[in-house]
C-alpha positions as CSV (number, residue, x, y, z in Angstrom):
1,M,80.2,103.0,100.1
2,R,81.6,101.6,96.9
3,T,85.1,100.4,96.1
4,H,86.8,102.6,93.4
5,S,88.6,100.7,90.6
6,A,91.2,102.8,88.8
7,K,91.1,103.1,85.0
8,P,94.4,103.2,83.0
9,S,93.5,106.7,81.8
10,E,93.3,108.0,85.4
11,V,96.8,106.9,86.5
12,Q,99.4,109.5,86.8
13,K,102.9,108.1,86.9
14,K,105.8,109.7,88.7
15,W,109.6,109.1,88.4
16,F,111.7,108.2,91.4
17,L,115.5,108.1,91.7
18,I,117.1,105.8,94.3
19,D,120.8,105.8,95.1
20,A,121.7,102.2,96.0
21,E,125.1,103.0,97.5
22,G,125.3,101.4,100.9
23,I,121.7,100.3,101.0
24,V,120.7,96.7,102.0
25,L,119.6,94.9,98.9
26,G,116.5,93.1,100.2
27,R,115.0,96.1,101.9
28,M,115.5,98.3,98.8
29,A,114.0,95.6,96.6
30,A,110.9,95.4,98.8
31,I,110.3,99.1,98.6
32,V,111.0,99.3,94.9
33,A,108.6,96.4,94.2
34,G,105.9,98.3,96.0
35,L,106.6,101.5,94.0
36,L,106.5,99.6,90.7
37,R,103.1,97.9,91.6
38,G,101.6,101.2,92.9
39,K,100.9,99.9,96.4
40,H,101.8,103.3,97.9
41,K,98.9,105.0,96.1
42,T,95.4,105.3,97.4
43,M,94.0,104.3,93.9
44,F,95.9,101.0,93.9
45,T,94.1,98.4,91.8
46,P,95.5,94.9,91.5
47,H,94.7,94.4,87.8
48,I,95.8,97.9,86.5
49,D,99.3,99.2,86.3
50,T,99.1,102.0,88.8
51,G,102.9,102.0,89.6
52,D,105.5,104.6,89.0
53,H,108.9,104.6,87.2
54,V,111.9,103.9,89.3
55,I,115.6,104.7,88.4
56,I,118.3,103.0,90.5
57,I,121.8,104.2,90.3
58,N,125.1,102.9,91.9
59,A,123.7,99.3,91.8
60,E,127.3,97.9,92.0
61,K,127.6,99.5,95.5
62,V,124.6,97.8,97.0
63,K,125.2,95.9,100.3
64,L,124.4,92.3,101.1
65,T,124.2,91.5,104.9
66,G,125.9,88.6,106.5
67,R,127.7,86.2,104.2
68,K,125.1,86.4,101.4
69,A,127.7,87.7,98.9
70,E,129.6,84.5,99.0
71,Q,126.8,82.0,99.8
72,R,124.0,83.2,97.5
73,V,124.4,81.4,94.1
74,F,122.6,82.1,90.9
75,Y,122.0,79.2,88.5
76,W,121.1,79.1,84.8
77,H,121.3,76.5,82.1
78,S,122.8,77.0,78.6
79,G,120.4,74.5,77.0
80,Y,123.1,71.9,76.3
81,A,123.8,68.7,78.1
82,G,125.9,69.5,81.3
83,G,125.3,73.2,80.7
84,L,124.4,74.2,84.3
85,K,126.2,77.5,85.1
86,E,126.5,79.3,88.4
87,H,127.7,82.6,89.8
88,T,127.9,83.9,93.3
89,A,126.3,87.3,94.1
90,K,129.8,88.7,94.8
91,R,131.1,87.6,91.4
92,T,128.0,89.1,89.7
93,L,128.4,92.4,91.6
94,T,132.1,92.7,90.6
95,G,131.5,91.4,87.0
96,K,130.3,93.0,83.8
97,F,126.6,93.4,84.7
98,P,126.3,94.2,88.4
99,E,122.8,95.6,88.0
100,R,121.4,92.1,87.4
101,V,121.6,91.4,91.1
102,V,119.3,94.3,91.9
103,E,117.0,93.5,89.0
104,R,116.6,89.8,90.0
105,A,115.9,90.7,93.7
106,I,113.1,93.1,92.6
107,E,111.8,90.7,90.0
108,R,111.4,88.0,92.6
109,M,109.3,90.3,94.8
110,M,106.8,90.9,92.0
111,P,103.8,88.7,91.3
112,K,104.7,85.5,89.5
113,D,103.7,84.5,85.9
114,S,101.8,87.7,85.2
115,P,101.8,89.9,82.1
116,L,101.0,92.8,84.3
117,A,104.2,92.2,86.4
118,R,106.3,91.9,83.3
119,G,104.9,95.3,82.1
120,Q,105.6,96.9,85.5
121,M,109.2,95.6,85.5
122,K,109.7,97.6,82.3
123,N,109.2,100.7,84.4
124,L,112.4,99.8,86.3
125,K,115.7,101.3,85.1
126,V,118.9,100.1,86.9
127,Y,122.4,101.5,86.3
128,A,125.7,100.3,87.7
129,G,127.2,103.8,87.9
130,A,126.0,107.2,89.0
131,E,124.9,108.5,85.6
132,H,121.6,107.9,84.0
133,P,119.9,109.3,80.8
134,H,116.6,110.2,82.5
135,V,117.4,113.7,83.7
136,A,114.6,115.1,81.5
137,Q,111.9,113.3,83.5
138,T,113.0,115.2,86.7
139,P,112.8,112.2,89.0
140,A,112.1,112.8,92.7
141,V,115.0,111.6,94.9
142,L,114.1,108.9,97.5
143,D,116.6,108.6,100.3
144,L,116.1,105.1,101.6
145,G,119.0,105.3,104.0
146,A,117.2,108.1,105.9
147,R,113.9,106.3,106.1
148,N,115.1,103.6,108.5
149,R,118.4,103.0,110.2
150,K,118.3,99.3,109.2
151,N,118.4,100.2,105.5
152,K,122.1,100.9,105.9
153,P,124.3,98.2,107.5
């Protein structure tokens, strides 16, 4: 028996819609990272983009368990001397770009330093509110809250 290696022309991509309202961030990020990589498909090939497109709505209403909202701190540097900046997860979720918390959580569950992972992250669309412009793709709705009782706190 031989191992089948998928070719890019054989891959059929689907669109999934996930409502993040009340869903635990880490559990959702793990499931979405698997969908973006294509790990749920039988034709998964590590060096080919076999993943699907994922749309996440209501990113501002995602839940963080415990005291992670106050204790988790995101750092970045402006490039100038003394330019270390920081935000807590709570401040980011209530700020101008709440979808960045979800994007960063998913990005950190993807393979590191990989052009393939950067390309797969482009298949992720995150929106803070309930509206999205991808209605024409007719995405299939994934209800993560109904999959496992632990997905909702």
